[in-house]
LUMFIFI-725498 format. One record per residue (C-alpha): residue number from 0; x, y, z. Coordinates in steps of 0.2 Angstrom, whole numbers. Layout:
BEGIN
num	c1	c2	c3
NUM	X	Y	Z
...
This chain:
BEGIN
num	c1	c2	c3
0	218	-213	-325
1	233	-203	-319
2	237	-184	-319
3	252	-175	-314
4	252	-156	-312
5	268	-146	-313
6	274	-128	-317
7	269	-120	-300
8	281	-109	-291
9	284	-92	-283
10	280	-77	-294
11	279	-58	-292
12	262	-49	-294
13	260	-46	-313
14	270	-61	-318
15	266	-76	-327
16	267	-95	-325
17	262	-110	-336
18	255	-125	-327
19	255	-142	-336
20	244	-157	-332
21	251	-173	-340
22	238	-187	-341
23	237	-205	-345
24	221	-214	-348
25	211	-199	-353
26	203	-197	-370
27	202	-178	-373
28	190	-181	-388
29	177	-187	-376
30	182	-180	-359
31	182	-162	-353
32	196	-156	-343
33	196	-143	-329
34	208	-133	-318
35	203	-129	-301
36	212	-121	-286
37	211	-122	-267
38	217	-110	-254
39	222	-120	-238
40	207	-120	-226
41	195	-115	-240
42	185	-125	-253
43	190	-129	-270
44	185	-117	-283
45	183	-120	-302
46	195	-110	-313
47	194	-115	-331
48	188	-130	-342
49	191	-136	-360
50	178	-146	-367
51	179	-161	-379
52	176	-150	-394
53	190	-138	-389
54	179	-124	-383
55	184	-116	-366
56	177	-108	-351
57	183	-97	-337
58	179	-91	-320
59	175	-73	-320
60	190	-68	-309
61	202	-76	-321
62	194	-71	-338
63	206	-62	-349
64	221	-67	-339
65	221	-86	-339
66	221	-97	-355
67	218	-116	-355
68	224	-126	-369
69	228	-145	-373
70	240	-155	-383
71	231	-171	-388
72	247	-179	-395
73	256	-176	-378
74	240	-180	-368
75	243	-164	-358
76	232	-149	-353
77	240	-132	-349
78	235	-116	-340
79	244	-101	-345
80	242	-88	-331
81	246	-70	-334
82	245	-54	-324
83	245	-64	-308
84	238	-57	-292
85	241	-62	-274
86	223	-68	-274
87	228	-81	-287
88	239	-90	-273
89	233	-107	-271
90	236	-126	-275
91	230	-129	-293
92	223	-145	-298
93	218	-153	-315
94	204	-165	-316
95	193	-174	-328
96	179	-171	-315
97	181	-189	-308
98	200	-190	-305
99	212	-177	-298
100	230	-174	-299
101	241	-170	-283
102	241	-152	-287
103	255	-139	-289
104	257	-124	-278
105	256	-106	-285
106	262	-92	-274
107	260	-74	-280
108	270	-62	-269
109	282	-48	-269
């Protein structure tokens, strides 16, 4: 299993980013996928998940701002992030709850 995140960067408060997680060896029809984030020096916190039936779930502090989706043909999971806040600054990781990617840095700052 292999995962590579991309799409991070520097954005102003209120801005948007779309993260991508390209995978190999993951079967989306049987494997839920998650996004999590980590602020340096702090623990990893769960952000969102998309389950094998396509249903989604979100942490309360991103609900209504973030949207998780997947493209089965491209073996890719996405995280659309809108109305970004400085508190969203973190390294974002995708995972199948066993394997993790290397992460992509998101910085929200003016």
